[in-house]
N, CA and C atoms as a LAMMPS dump frame, in Angstrom:
ITEM: TIMESTEP
0
ITEM: NUMBER OF ATOMS
192
ITEM: BOX BOUNDS ff ff ff
-5.0000000000000000e+02 5.0000000000000000e+02
-5.0000000000000000e+02 5.0000000000000000e+02
-5.0000000000000000e+02 5.0000000000000000e+02
ITEM: ATOMS id mol type element x y z
1 1 1 N 0.84 -1.182 0
2 1 2 C 0 0 0
3 1 3 C 0.886 1.248 0
4 2 1 N 0.653 2.203 -0.925
5 2 2 C 1.486 3.41 -0.961
6 2 3 C 1.17 4.349 0.199
7 3 1 N 2.122 5.217 0.475
8 3 2 C 1.918 6.208 1.528
9 3 3 C 0.846 7.211 1.111
10 4 1 N 0.167 7.774 2.099
11 4 2 C -0.787 8.85 1.81
12 4 3 C -0.013 10.139 1.588
13 5 1 N -0.446 10.923 0.621
14 5 2 C 0.216 12.182 0.324
15 5 3 C -0.542 13.337 0.967
16 6 1 N 0.205 14.321 1.436
17 6 2 C -0.378 15.541 1.98
18 6 3 C -1.028 16.329 0.852
19 7 1 N -2.216 16.848 1.092
20 7 2 C -2.893 17.704 0.108
21 7 3 C -2.241 19.085 0.196
22 8 1 N -1.433 19.421 -0.814
23 8 2 C -0.603 20.623 -0.746
24 8 3 C -1.421 21.913 -0.723
25 9 1 N -2.584 21.922 -1.397
26 9 2 C -3.431 23.108 -1.36
27 9 3 C -3.904 23.414 0.045
28 10 1 N -4.237 22.365 0.796
29 10 2 C -4.673 22.539 2.179
30 10 3 C -3.489 22.912 3.065
31 11 1 N -2.356 22.281 2.829
32 11 2 C -1.18 22.521 3.659
33 11 3 C -0.725 23.982 3.592
34 12 1 N -0.944 24.636 2.455
35 12 2 C -0.548 26.033 2.311
36 12 3 C -1.491 26.977 3.035
37 13 1 N -2.706 26.525 3.336
38 13 2 C -3.727 27.4 3.912
39 13 3 C -3.954 27.196 5.405
40 14 1 N -3.587 26.028 5.917
41 14 2 C -3.878 25.673 7.302
42 14 3 C -2.576 25.513 8.076
43 15 1 N -2.522 26.053 9.303
44 15 2 C -1.369 25.882 10.177
45 15 3 C -1.8 25.074 11.394
46 16 1 N -0.932 24.191 11.845
47 16 2 C -1.212 23.387 13.032
48 16 3 C -0.425 23.984 14.189
49 17 1 N -1.109 24.251 15.315
50 17 2 C -0.459 24.823 16.483
51 17 3 C 0.262 23.72 17.254
52 18 1 N 0.97 24.102 18.285
53 18 2 C 1.688 23.14 19.111
54 18 3 C 0.773 22.146 19.793
55 19 1 N -0.426 22.586 20.114
56 19 2 C -1.384 21.7 20.784
57 19 3 C -2.239 20.921 19.797
58 20 1 N -1.989 21.12 18.492
59 20 2 C -2.711 20.35 17.494
60 20 3 C -3.959 21.017 16.952
61 21 1 N -4.215 22.27 17.348
62 21 2 C -5.363 22.993 16.797
63 21 3 C -5.054 23.425 15.37
64 22 1 N -6.095 23.641 14.578
65 22 2 C -5.931 24.072 13.197
66 22 3 C -6.317 25.544 13.093
67 23 1 N -5.424 26.348 12.509
68 23 2 C -5.67 27.776 12.341
69 23 3 C -5.703 28.102 10.853
70 24 1 N -6.542 29.078 10.48
71 24 2 C -6.649 29.489 9.083
72 24 3 C -6.798 30.998 9.019
73 25 1 N -6.49 31.555 7.844
74 25 2 C -6.702 32.978 7.607
75 25 3 C -8.175 33.227 7.326
76 26 1 N -8.622 34.449 7.556
77 26 2 C -9.997 34.817 7.248
78 26 3 C -10.136 35.014 5.738
79 27 1 N -11.314 34.72 5.205
80 27 2 C -11.543 34.892 3.773
81 27 3 C -11.966 36.321 3.474
82 28 1 N -11.828 36.706 2.202
83 28 2 C -12.291 38.02 1.761
84 28 3 C -11.28 39.123 1.937
85 29 1 N -10.009 38.787 2.089
86 29 2 C -8.989 39.793 2.378
87 29 3 C -7.926 39.868 1.281
88 30 1 N -8.152 39.209 0.145
89 30 2 C -7.119 39.101 -0.872
90 30 3 C -7.188 40.2 -1.934
91 31 1 N -8.362 40.455 -2.454
92 31 2 C -8.471 41.409 -3.557
93 31 3 C -9.85 42.042 -3.521
94 32 1 N -10.074 43.013 -4.419
95 32 2 C -11.308 43.82 -4.467
96 32 3 C -11.537 44.479 -3.105
97 33 1 N -10.476 45.115 -2.58
98 33 2 C -10.55 45.687 -1.239
99 33 3 C -11.087 47.118 -1.249
100 34 1 N -11.044 47.796 -2.4
101 34 2 C -11.466 49.2 -2.428
102 34 3 C -12.926 49.369 -2.062
103 35 1 N -13.755 48.431 -2.51
104 35 2 C -15.184 48.58 -2.233
105 35 3 C -15.578 48.078 -0.844
106 36 1 N -14.666 47.394 -0.157
107 36 2 C -14.961 46.918 1.192
108 36 3 C -14.577 47.999 2.192
109 37 1 N -15.367 48.132 3.235
110 37 2 C -15.111 49.172 4.226
111 37 3 C -13.852 48.839 5.026
112 38 1 N -13.217 49.879 5.552
113 38 2 C -12.039 49.691 6.39
114 38 3 C -12.397 48.87 7.62
115 39 1 N -13.585 49.092 8.146
116 39 2 C -14.052 48.349 9.313
117 39 3 C -14.089 46.847 9.02
118 40 1 N -14.574 46.491 7.829
119 40 2 C -14.649 45.084 7.449
120 40 3 C -13.261 44.482 7.268
121 41 1 N -12.374 45.193 6.562
122 41 2 C -11.052 44.628 6.304
123 41 3 C -10.254 44.483 7.594
124 42 1 N -10.448 45.385 8.556
125 42 2 C -9.787 45.232 9.854
126 42 3 C -10.331 44.009 10.587
127 43 1 N -11.623 43.781 10.481
128 43 2 C -12.233 42.629 11.153
129 43 3 C -11.706 41.317 10.587
130 44 1 N -11.311 41.336 9.302
131 44 2 C -10.841 40.125 8.65
132 44 3 C -9.347 39.87 8.866
133 45 1 N -8.67 40.706 9.647
134 45 2 C -7.25 40.502 9.915
135 45 3 C -7.041 39.276 10.79
136 46 1 N -5.837 38.735 10.721
137 46 2 C -5.441 37.678 11.636
138 46 3 C -5.967 36.307 11.267
139 47 1 N -5.822 35.398 12.21
140 47 2 C -6.211 34.019 11.99
141 47 3 C -7.367 33.642 12.9
142 48 1 N -8.01 32.535 12.563
143 48 2 C -9.104 32.011 13.369
144 48 3 C -9.022 30.49 13.366
145 49 1 N -9.745 29.868 14.286
146 49 2 C -9.754 28.402 14.345
147 49 3 C -10.587 27.841 13.213
148 50 1 N -10.225 26.647 12.775
149 50 2 C -11.024 25.921 11.79
150 50 3 C -12.286 25.421 12.485
151 51 1 N -13.397 25.421 11.784
152 51 2 C -14.661 24.954 12.328
153 51 3 C -14.544 23.501 12.787
154 52 1 N -15.122 23.164 13.94
155 52 2 C -15.087 21.765 14.411
156 52 3 C -15.689 20.793 13.401
157 53 1 N -16.658 21.263 12.599
158 53 2 C -17.268 20.409 11.586
159 53 3 C -16.281 20.022 10.494
160 54 1 N -15.27 20.854 10.257
161 54 2 C -14.319 20.618 9.174
162 54 3 C -13.033 19.948 9.638
163 55 1 N -12.799 19.887 10.949
164 55 2 C -11.501 19.432 11.456
165 55 3 C -11.142 18.024 10.994
166 56 1 N -12.069 17.085 11.07
167 56 2 C -11.768 15.697 10.714
168 56 3 C -11.333 15.602 9.256
169 57 1 N -12.059 16.294 8.38
170 57 2 C -11.763 16.255 6.942
171 57 3 C -10.4 16.892 6.651
172 58 1 N -10.124 18.018 7.281
173 58 2 C -8.862 18.72 7.024
174 58 3 C -7.672 17.932 7.581
175 59 1 N -7.846 17.329 8.742
176 59 2 C -6.754 16.525 9.304
177 59 3 C -6.427 15.351 8.385
178 60 1 N -7.444 14.775 7.761
179 60 2 C -7.202 13.682 6.822
180 60 3 C -6.416 14.189 5.616
181 61 1 N -6.75 15.393 5.125
182 61 2 C -6.028 15.963 3.992
183 61 3 C -4.568 16.265 4.343
184 62 1 N -4.341 16.664 5.6
185 62 2 C -2.984 17.011 6.026
186 62 3 C -2.182 15.784 6.462
187 63 1 N -2.838 14.664 6.627
188 63 2 C -2.148 13.459 7.055
189 63 3 C -1.816 13.455 8.524
190 64 1 N -2.641 14.115 9.338
191 64 2 C -2.418 14.183 10.791
192 64 3 C -3.131 13.031 11.469
């Protein structure tokens, strides 16, 4: 049986913390920023936890 490969698209977007939590960037912060309010773009700064509903699927993609 071959080894499972890490899903590279997911690996570039998700970070695993020391305790094993999954962190991701907020969406909507990449482009078309002129029409979005400053208040909204500030709210989208930083990272957030991955939804508990998605954790099992993402961990499988990352090979954790």
